[in-house]
C-alpha positions in Angstrom: 0.0 0.0 0.0 1.4 3.4 -1.0 1.6 5.8 2.0 -0.8 8.7 2.2 1.1 12.0 1.6 -1.3 14.2 3.5 -2.2 17.6 2.1 -2.9 17.9 -1.6 -0.5 19.0 -4.2 -1.2 22.1 -6.4 1.4 21.8 -9.2 2.0 24.6 -11.6 2.9 22.6 -14.7 4.1 25.5 -16.8 7.2 25.7 -14.7 9.0 22.9 -16.4 8.7 20.1 -18.9 8.3 16.9 -17.0 9.3 13.6 -18.6 9.1 10.6 -16.3 7.8 7.1 -15.8 5.9 6.2 -12.6 6.0 2.5 -11.7 7.5 -0.4 -13.6 4.4 -1.9 -15.1 0.6 -1.6 -15.6 -1.3 -1.9 -12.3 1.3 -0.3 -10.0 -0.2 1.8 -7.2 1.6 5.1 -7.2 1.4 8.3 -5.3 4.5 9.6 -7.0 4.6 13.3 -6.4 4.1 14.9 -3.0 4.0 18.5 -2.0 2.3 21.0 0.2 -0.7 23.3 -0.6 -0.2 26.9 -1.2 1.9 27.1 -4.3 1.3 30.5 -5.8 0.8 31.1 -9.5 2.4 34.1 -11.2 1.1 37.5 -10.2 -1.8 38.8 -12.1 0.2 41.7 -13.4 2.5 39.3 -15.1 -0.5 37.4 -16.6 -2.0 40.7 -17.8 1.2 41.6 -19.5 0.8 38.6 -21.8 -2.5 39.4 -23.4 -4.4 36.5 -24.9 -3.1 33.9 -22.4 -5.6 32.2 -20.1 -5.3 30.5 -16.7 -6.5 27.0 -16.2 -7.0 24.4 -13.5 -6.7 20.8 -14.7 -8.0 18.4 -12.0 -7.3 14.8 -12.7 -10.7 13.9 -11.1 -12.4 16.0 -13.9 -10.7 13.7 -16.4 -12.1 10.6 -14.9 -9.7 9.6 -12.1 -11.3 7.7 -9.2 -8.4 7.7 -6.6 -9.7 4.5 -5.1 -6.6 2.4 -5.5 -8.5 -0.1 -7.6 -9.5 1.7 -10.8 -6.9 2.3 -13.5 -6.4 6.1 -13.6 -3.8 6.2 -16.3 -6.0 7.7 -19.0 -7.2 10.4 -16.6 -3.6 11.4 -15.7 -2.5 11.4 -19.3 -5.5 13.5 -20.5 -5.1 16.1 -17.7 -1.4 16.4 -18.4 -1.9 16.7 -22.2 -4.3 19.6 -21.8 -2.3 21.3 -19.1 0.9 21.0 -21.0 -0.4 22.6 -24.2 -2.1 25.4 -22.5 -0.6 28.9 -22.1 -0.6 31.3 -19.2 -0.7 30.1 -15.6 -1.7 26.5 -15.6 -2.3 24.2 -12.6 -2.4 20.4 -12.6 -4.3 19.3 -9.5 -3.9 15.9 -8.0 -6.2 15.7 -4.9 -5.4 13.5 -1.9 -5.9 9.9 -2.7 -4.4 6.6 -3.9 -4.1 6.3 -7.7 -3.6 3.2 -9.8 -1.5 4.3 -12.8 1.2 3.0 -15.1 3.2 2.8 -17.0 2.7 6.4 -18.1 5.0 9.0 -19.4 4.5 12.8 -18.8 6.3 14.5 -21.6 6.8 18.0 -23.0 7.5 20.2 -24.7 5.7 22.6 -22.4 6.0 26.3 -22.0 8.8 27.3 -19.6 7.5 29.1 -16.6 8.0 30.2 -13.1 6.9 28.4 -9.9 6.6 30.5 -6.7 6.2 29.2 -3.2 3.8 30.6 -0.7 5.5 32.6 2.1 3.0 31.4 4.7 5.1 29.1 6.8 2.0 27.6 8.6 1.3 25.8 5.3 4.4 23.6 5.7 5.3 20.7 8.0 8.5 20.2 9.9 11.5 19.3 7.7 9.2 19.4 4.6 9.9 19.9 1.0 8.0 22.5 -0.9 8.0 20.2 -3.9 8.7 16.5 -3.1 9.2 13.4 -5.3 9.0 10.1 -3.5 9.4 6.4 -4.4 9.5 6.9 -8.1 11.6 4.7 -10.4 12.8 6.3 -13.6 11.9 9.9 -13.2 13.2 12.7 -15.5 12.7 16.3 -14.6 13.8 18.8 -17.2 12.7 21.8 -19.3 14.5 24.9 -18.0 11.8 26.1 -15.5 12.4 27.9 -12.2 11.5 27.1 -8.6 11.3 30.4 -6.6 11.1 29.6 -2.9 10.6 33.3 -2.0 12.8 32.7 1.0 13.6 36.3 1.9 10.4 36.6 4.1 11.2 33.3 5.8 15.0 33.7 6.5 14.4 36.0 9.6 12.7 33.0 11.3 15.8 30.7 10.8 17.6 30.5 14.2 19.5 27.2 13.5 22.8 28.9 13.9 22.1 29.5 17.6 19.6 26.9 18.6 20.3 23.1 18.2 16.6 22.2 18.2 15.5 24.8 15.6 12.5 24.4 13.3 13.7 23.5 9.8 12.3 25.6 7.0 11.1 24.0 3.7 13.4 22.7 1.1 12.7 23.9 -2.5 12.8 20.5 -4.2 13.2 17.2 -2.2 13.8 13.7 -3.6 13.0 10.8 -1.3 13.8 7.1 -2.0 14.1 7.7 -5.7 15.8 5.4 -8.2 17.2 6.1 -11.7 16.4 9.8 -11.5 17.6 12.5 -14.1 17.3 16.2 -13.3 18.4 18.6 -16.0 18.2 22.2 -16.8 16.2 23.6 -13.9 16.8 26.7 -11.7 16.2 27.1 -8.0 16.0 30.6 -6.5 15.9 31.9 -2.9 15.0 28.7 -1.2 13.8 29.0 2.4 16.2 26.2 3.4 18.1 23.8 1.2 17.5 24.2 -2.6 17.7 20.6 -3.7 17.9 17.7 -1.2 18.4 13.9 -1.9 17.5 11.4 0.8 17.9 7.7 0.3 18.2 8.0 -3.5 20.1 5.7 -5.9 21.4 6.2 -9.4 20.7 9.9 -9.4 22.1 12.1 -12.2 21.8 15.9 -12.3 23.3 18.4 -14.7 23.0 21.9 -16.0 21.5 23.1 -12.8 21.4 26.8 -11.6 21.0 27.7 -8.0 21.0 31.2 -6.6 20.4 32.9 -3.3 22.1 35.9 -1.5 25.4 35.3 0.3 23.8 36.1 3.6 20.8 33.7 3.3 21.0 31.2 6.1 21.2 27.4 5.5 20.4 27.7 1.8 22.6 24.8 0.8 22.6 24.4 -2.9 22.5 20.6 -3.1 22.4 18.3 -0.1 22.9 14.6 -0.4 22.2 12.1 2.4 22.0 8.3 2.7 22.3 8.0 -1.1 24.5 6.1 -3.5 25.6 6.3 -7.1 24.9 10.0 -7.4 26.4 12.2 -10.1 26.1 16.0 -10.5 27.8 17.9 -13.3 27.8 21.3 -14.9 26.1 23.3 -12.0 26.4 27.0 -11.3 25.7 27.6 -7.6 25.8 30.8 -5.6 24.1 30.7 -2.2 24.5 31.5 1.5 25.7 28.2 2.7 27.4 25.1 1.2 27.2 25.0 -2.5 27.1 21.2 -2.1 26.9 19.3 1.2 27.6 15.6 1.5 25.8 14.3 4.6 26.0 11.0 6.4 25.5 7.5 4.9 26.6 8.3 1.3 28.7 6.2 -1.1 29.9 6.6 -4.6 29.1 10.3 -5.2 30.8 12.2 -8.0 30.7 16.0 -8.4 32.3 17.6 -11.4 32.4 20.9 -13.3 30.7 22.9 -10.6 31.2 26.7 -10.3 30.6 27.7 -6.7 30.3 31.3 -5.3 29.2 32.9 -3.2 28.8 30.2 -0.6 30.7 28.0 1.8 32.2 25.7 -0.8 31.8 22.0 -1.1 31.5 20.3 2.3 31.5 16.8 3.6 29.3 17.0 6.7 28.7 18.0 9.2 29.0 14.4 10.4 28.7 12.7 13.8 26.0 14.8 15.3 23.6 11.8 15.8 24.0 8.2 16.9 24.1 5.4 14.3 25.1 7.6 11.4 26.2 5.9 8.2 29.8 6.1 6.8 30.7 8.3 3.9 32.9 6.7 1.2 33.8 6.9 -2.5 33.4 10.6 -3.0 35.0 12.2 -6.0 35.1 15.9 -6.6 36.9 17.1 -9.7 37.1 19.9 -12.2 35.4 22.5 -10.0 36.0 26.3 -9.4 35.4 28.2 -6.1 35.0 32.0 -6.4 35.2 34.1 -3.3 33.8 31.4 -1.1 34.4 31.2 2.6 35.6 27.6 2.2 36.8 25.6 -0.7 36.9 21.9 0.2 35.8 21.2 3.8 35.3 18.1 5.9 33.6 18.9 9.2 32.6 16.6 12.0 30.9 17.4 15.3 32.8 17.4 18.6 31.5 14.9 21.2 29.8 12.8 18.6 27.5 10.2 20.3 28.4 7.4 17.9 31.3 6.1 15.7 31.4 6.4 11.9 33.9 6.9 9.2 34.6 9.3 6.3 37.0 7.5 3.9 38.3 7.0 0.4 37.7 10.5 -1.0 39.4 12.3 -3.9 39.4 16.0 -4.6 41.3 16.9 -7.8 41.6 19.6 -10.4 40.1 22.3 -8.2 40.6 26.1 -8.8 40.4 28.4 -5.8 39.8 32.1 -6.6 40.2 34.3 -3.5 38.9 31.6 -1.1 39.2 32.2 2.6 39.8 28.5 3.6 40.7 26.6 0.5 41.3 23.2 2.2 40.0 22.6 5.7 39.3 19.6 7.9 37.4 20.6 11.1 36.8 17.9 13.6 35.9 20.3 16.4 32.8 21.7 14.6 30.1 23.1 16.8 28.3 26.4 16.2 26.8 26.4 19.7 28.6 27.6 22.8 27.6 24.5 24.7 30.2 22.5 22.8 33.3 24.2 24.2 34.5 21.5 26.5 33.1 18.4 24.9 34.9 15.2 24.1 36.8 14.7 20.7 34.9 13.7 17.6 34.3 10.0 17.0 34.3 10.2 13.2 37.4 8.5 11.7 38.7 10.4 8.7 41.1 8.4 6.5 42.3 8.0 2.9 41.7 11.6 1.7 43.4 12.6 -1.5 43.9 16.2 -2.5 45.4 16.5 -6.0 46.1 19.4 -8.4 44.5 22.2 -6.3 45.6 25.7 -7.3 44.7 29.3 -7.0 44.6 32.0 -4.2 43.7 32.1 -0.6 42.3 35.3 1.1 43.6 34.1 4.5 47.2 33.3 5.5 46.4 29.7 6.3 45.4 28.1 3.1 45.4 24.5 4.4 44.0 23.8 7.9 43.8 20.3 9.1 42.3 19.9 12.6 41.7 16.3 13.2 40.1 14.5 16.2 42.3 13.9 19.3 40.4 10.8 19.9 40.5 9.4 16.4 43.4 11.1 14.5 43.1 11.4 10.7 45.0 8.7 8.7 46.4 8.9 5.2 45.8 12.5 4.2 47.6 13.1 0.9 48.3 16.4 -0.7 49.8 16.4 -4.2 50.4 19.3 -6.5 48.7 21.8 -4.2 49.7 25.4 -5.1 47.9 28.1 -3.2 49.2 31.7 -3.0 47.8 34.7 -1.0 45.3 36.8 -2.9 47.1 39.9 -1.7 50.3 38.7 -3.2 52.2 39.8 0.0 53.5 36.6 1.5 53.3 32.9 0.9 50.3 31.0 2.3 50.9 28.6 5.2 49.3 25.5 6.5 48.5 24.0 9.9 47.9 20.5 11.1 46.7 18.9 14.3 46.3 15.2 15.2 47.0 13.8 11.8 48.9 10.6 11.2 50.2 9.1 8.0 51.2 5.5 8.0 54.9 6.3 7.8 54.7 8.1 11.1 51.7 6.1 12.1 49.9 4.4 14.8 51.4 1.1 16.0 51.3 -1.7 13.4 49.4 -4.8 14.4 49.3 -8.4 13.4 47.1 -9.4 10.5 44.0 -10.8 12.4 43.4 -13.8 10.1 46.8 -15.4 10.8 46.4 -18.8 12.5 47.2 -18.5 16.2 49.4 -18.7 18.1 51.2 -16.5 15.6 54.6 -17.0 17.3 54.7 -20.7 16.5 52.6 -20.7 13.3 54.0 -17.9 11.2 57.3 -16.8 9.9 57.7 -14.0 7.3 60.1 -15.9 5.2 59.5 -18.9 3.0 63.2 -19.8 2.2 65.3 -21.0 5.2 68.4 -18.9 5.0 70.0 -20.5 8.0 69.3 -23.1 10.7 69.9 -23.0 14.5 73.0 -25.2 14.1 74.7 -22.8 11.7 77.6 -20.7 12.8 76.2 -17.2 13.7 79.5 -15.5 12.6 79.7 -17.2 9.2 77.2 -16.6 6.4 75.4 -19.7 5.0 75.6 -20.6 1.3 72.0 -19.4 0.9 72.8 -16.1 2.5 75.8 -15.6 0.3 73.6 -16.3 -2.8 71.1 -13.7 -1.8 73.7 -11.2 -0.8 75.2 -11.5 -4.3 71.7 -11.2 -5.8 71.2 -7.8 -4.1 74.8 -6.7 -5.0 74.1 -7.4 -8.7 70.9 -5.2 -8.5 72.8 -2.1 -7.4 73.8 -0.8 -10.9 70.1 -0.8 -12.1 69.0 1.0 -8.9 71.9 3.5 -9.3 70.8 4.2 -12.9 67.2 4.8 -11.8 68.4 7.2 -9.0 70.5 9.2 -11.4 67.5 10.0 -13.5 65.3 11.1 -10.6 64.4 14.8 -11.5 63.1 15.5 -8.0 66.5 15.1 -6.3 69.2 17.8 -6.6 72.7 16.4 -7.4 71.1 13.1 -8.3 74.2 11.7 -9.9 76.4 12.4 -6.8 73.7 11.0 -4.4 73.2 7.9 -6.6 76.9 7.2 -6.4 76.7 7.6 -2.6 73.8 5.1 -2.5 75.7 2.5 -4.5 78.8 2.8 -2.3 77.0 2.7 1.0 74.7 -0.2 0.1 77.6 -2.2 -1.4 79.5 -1.7 1.9 76.6 -3.0 4.0 76.2 -6.1 1.8 80.0 -6.8 1.9 79.8 -6.4 5.7 77.2 -9.2 5.8 79.6 -11.5 4.0 82.1 -10.9 6.8 79.7 -10.9 9.7 76.0 -12.0 9.3 75.1 -10.2 12.5 76.2 -6.8 11.1 73.5 -4.2 10.5 70.8 -6.1 12.4 71.4 -9.4 10.6 71.5 -12.2 9.9 70.4 -11.1 6.4 67.4 -12.2 4.5 65.4 -10.6 1.6 63.3 -8.5 4.0 66.3 -7.0 5.8 68.3 -6.3 2.6 65.2 -4.7 1.0 64.7 -2.5 4.1 68.3 -1.4 4.2 68.2 -0.5 0.5 65.1 1.6 0.9 66.5 3.3 4.0 69.6 4.5 2.3 67.6 5.8 -0.7 65.2 7.8 1.5 68.1 9.2 3.7 69.6 10.6 0.5 66.3 12.2 -0.6 65.2 9.5 -3.1 61.5 9.0 -2.5 60.5 7.0 -5.5 63.1 6.3 -8.2 60.6 4.2 -10.2 58.0 7.0 -10.4 58.5 7.8 -14.0 58.4 4.3 -15.3 55.4 3.5 -13.1 53.5 6.5 -14.5 54.3 5.4 -18.1 53.3 1.8 -17.5 50.1 2.9 -15.7 49.0 5.2 -18.6 49.6 2.4 -21.1 47.7 -0.1 -19.1 44.8 2.2 -18.4 44.4 2.7 -22.2 44.1 -1.1 -22.6 41.8 -1.8 -19.5 38.5 -1.6 -21.3 39.6 -3.9 -24.1 40.8 -6.5 -21.7 37.6 -6.4 -19.6 35.4 -6.6 -22.7 37.2 -9.7 -24.0 36.8 -11.4 -20.6 33.1 -10.4 -20.3 32.5 -12.1 -23.7 33.4 -15.5 -22.1 30.0 -16.9 -21.2 31.2 -19.8 -19.1 31.8 -18.6 -15.6 34.5 -21.1 -14.8 36.4 -20.3 -18.0 36.0 -16.6 -17.3 37.7 -17.0 -13.9 40.4 -19.1 -15.4 41.1 -16.4 -18.0 41.2 -13.8 -15.3 43.7 -15.8 -13.2 45.9 -16.2 -16.4 45.7 -12.4 -16.7 46.9 -11.9 -13.1 49.9 -14.2 -13.8 50.6 -12.6 -17.1 50.5 -9.1 -15.5 52.7 -10.3 -12.7 55.6 -11.1 -15.1 56.3 -7.4 -15.3 57.8 -6.9 -12.0 35.4 -16.9 -6.4 32.2 -16.6 -4.5 33.5 -15.3 -1.2 31.6 -12.7 0.8 34.8 -10.6 1.3 38.2 -10.9 -0.2 41.5 -9.2 0.9 43.9 -8.8 -2.0 47.5 -7.8 -1.4 48.5 -6.2 -4.7 52.0 -6.0 -6.3 53.3 -4.1 -9.2 52.1 -1.0 -11.0 51.1 -1.0 -14.7 49.9 -4.2 -16.3 50.0 -6.2 -13.1 47.5 -4.1 -11.1 45.5 -2.6 -14.0 45.2 -5.5 -16.5 45.6 -8.4 -14.0 44.3 -7.7 -10.5 41.6 -5.1 -11.3 39.7 -7.2 -13.9 39.9 -10.1 -11.4 38.6 -7.8 -8.6 35.8 -6.5 -10.9 34.6 -10.1 -11.5 34.5 -10.7 -7.7 32.5 -7.4 -7.3 30.1 -8.5 -10.0 29.5 -11.8 -8.1 28.6 -9.8 -4.9 32.0 -10.1 -3.1 33.2 -7.2 -1.0 36.8 -6.6 -2.1 39.6 -4.8 -0.2 42.7 -4.0 -2.1 45.8 -3.6 0.1 48.7 -1.6 -1.3 52.0 -0.3 0.0 52.2 2.8 2.1 55.5 4.0 0.7 57.2 3.5 -2.7 59.4 0.4 -3.1 60.8 -0.5 -6.6 57.9 -0.6 -9.1 55.2 -1.7 -6.6 52.0 0.3 -6.7 51.4 2.5 -3.6 48.2 3.3 -1.9 47.9 6.9 -3.3 48.7 5.6 -6.8 46.1 2.9 -6.5 43.5 5.5 -5.4 44.4 7.6 -8.4 44.3 4.7 -10.9 40.8 3.5 -9.8 39.6 7.1 -9.9 40.6 7.4 -13.5 39.1 4.0 -14.4 35.7 4.7 -12.9 33.0 6.2 -15.0 30.8 9.1 -14.0 28.5 6.8 -12.1 31.4 5.4 -10.0 31.4 2.1 -11.9 34.1 -0.1 -13.4 32.6 -0.7 -16.9 29.1 -1.3 -15.6 30.0 -2.9 -12.3 29.1 -1.1 -9.1 32.2 -0.3 -6.9 30.4 0.5 -3.7 31.9 -2.7 -2.2 35.4 -1.9 -3.4 37.7 -0.6 -0.7 41.3 0.5 -0.9 43.5 0.0 2.2 46.9 1.2 3.1 48.7 -2.0 4.2 51.3 -0.1 6.3 54.0 -1.9 4.2 57.0 -0.2 2.5 58.7 -3.2 0.9 58.1 -5.7 -2.0 57.9 -8.4 0.7 55.6 -8.3 3.7 55.6 -9.4 7.3 52.0 -10.0 8.2 52.7 -9.5 11.9 53.1 -5.8 11.1 50.2 -4.3 9.1 48.2 -1.1 9.5 45.3 -1.0 12.0 43.1 0.1 9.1 43.8 -3.1 7.2 43.4 -5.2 10.3 40.0 -3.7 10.9 38.8 -4.3 7.3 40.2 -7.8 7.2 38.8 -9.0 10.5 35.8 -10.9 9.0 37.2 -11.7 5.5 36.5 -15.1 3.8 39.5 -15.1 1.4 43.0 -13.7 1.6 44.9 -13.3 -1.7 48.7 -12.6 -1.7 49.9 -11.6 -5.2 53.4 -11.3 -6.4 56.7 -13.1 -5.9 57.7 -11.1 -2.8 54.4 -11.3 -0.9 53.0 -14.5 -2.2 56.1 -16.7 -2.6 59.2 -15.4 -0.8 57.5 -14.4 2.5 54.1 -16.0 2.8 53.9 -19.2 0.6 53.4 -21.3 3.7 51.4 -18.8 5.8 48.4 -20.3 7.4 45.1 -18.3 7.8 41.8 -18.7 9.6 40.0 -18.4 6.2 40.7 -19.6 2.7 43.8 -18.2 1.1 45.3 -18.0 -2.4 49.0 -17.2 -3.2 49.6 -16.1 -6.8 52.9 -15.2 -8.3 55.5 -15.8 -11.0 59.0 -17.0 -10.1 61.5 -14.4 -11.3 64.6 -15.4 -9.4 66.6 -18.5 -10.2 67.3 -18.9 -6.5 63.5 -19.2 -5.7 63.0 -21.6 -8.6 65.7 -23.9 -7.3 64.3 -23.8 -3.8 60.8 -24.8 -5.1 62.2 -27.4 -7.4 60.9 -25.6 -10.5 62.1 -23.4 -13.3 62.5 -19.7 -13.9 59.2 -18.1 -14.8 57.1 -20.9 -13.5 53.7 -19.8 -12.1 52.6 -20.5 -8.6 48.9 -20.8 -7.8 48.5 -22.2 -4.2 45.0 -22.4 -2.8 44.4 -23.4 0.8 40.9 -24.2 1.9 40.0 -24.0 5.5 37.9 -26.9 6.6 35.0 -25.9 8.7 34.4 -27.8 11.9 
């Protein structure tokens, strides 16, 4: 039974051309459009100006509607719409209170563009109401170039929400509730009493070419507010208002905002979050190609102090943003509270992590262009700023930044053991597959295996030195590359004399760590950056073709087999679980053409997928920020990977900084995400073979890799470039 919406709707149809479908088939009970009485038509003086036009009231009951929930009212709705749409002047389509059986039916234009004006009598509206509301409609298109004028100036003096936490909310201009597959295009919203456009519990919503306008001092007139919604896309909007141009509330996932011009206003905000108990997480937000003009904030994430519950704001990308004379271009405020009663409250309980700011440029009207104030109770993790260039608008001095309570993984919270390792970990796990030495070996004399691996790392020095010499980010790269080669060679030679030197005895993990340590001390952050970028660009261009070829395989088993072959083929360049954790390896073809198509297939089958990548650069392995960027580029405007929803795709920082991994030391974030996983996948020779081939887990596990060292091949009794595919199934008791 369709809920009763209460007061009748008086809809002025000449405002817009409406093209939508109510219901999915004939015989659907629909009360599709809800609103409140009191919508005013254009003033008589305006009507008199257009001589020859007539006003008309088109009541669906007059066209034969019964509103009894039993009789098919489709013909009556279609007839009333047809006559109203072709009429000129001030035209009203009246849908009285009742339950109507209609569908499928399309209300289509073209109609005369017009102007819809809201009554200024606040007694006509309910609490937290929308002036015009659309509810529970599947496949609605709202278009035509019309205008919604909320006439908010007379209502704004009654807004006291800035000083009272339990204020009465004024009406929103246009509100969408529990909608699916909605398109809104080419409309204008003016002077709303409260929010201009609000989305609540909507899915697959697309809006473009929208204009929103209200004075800079109009209170709480957010341009677009999104809450508890998913797969939302807004593009091409011009928004000038008195509050946030766009506000992202709690419980949202996979929201994309692009090509928005904002100003005046408070910028684009995530939040405020954490005010109420049991709020949903926010994840998968992408904001790109936007411009802020004279706004008080640019990009802002704000959470309430003393939040009563726990939630998260994670996996967000803000890129290609222009700031023109913005007061606070980039701001994280986890002590948000506009009321004086919050002054001595506890820290915010909202966890902010995995936030990526990229290519943000322009001018700041305040000295502090970047202000990050994170929660003392739950410090921010993994906040990345890349290519951020903000100067002072005055041109006097350089802009500055501040930061409180932020931790990145390299200076991070304590690393913890991977929760799915079989316990007791001390006796069941060792982060090394190859036995370099045994207890009976002389501690002062290197074993034959240690000598072989020491020579392997010595032989790699010329190639690393060459990469370091070509690093454009390091001054005197040639000299420093020579210093690296000399110092690392000396350490490796020391191991030949005394295996206990430099924290030994040596194994691949220790020798990798010492190599990276020397490079970083000399200023080399990522000597493989150029080659990784080139390989990633090539692989991204091939991604769609690889996925299309795989999708064409109808047999599910053969499709998975082909994907696994792709993972192994990608790895040469150095299925049904509820949740899978995948430790990824190399950049380029490995991650983009191997792992991501495989992960996409798991997503398509309903699996929640967590991709765990390195925190810091190491050889050509993909890092966490690089993986975030790659996936952002591969997603379409709806946040999908070639038609597959990515709301269940998460990216985690493993806390690792080497091509091998010790699973007793991973990030707390990864440990949390992996706690209830059903499948662990370790991909690559370093992670899946050299350090964890025999690792035992509490769930099913899969180790995938290609043997690329002769020493590993000999140990395994195989050949160079053999493929390893080791699946361990945990038997349930």
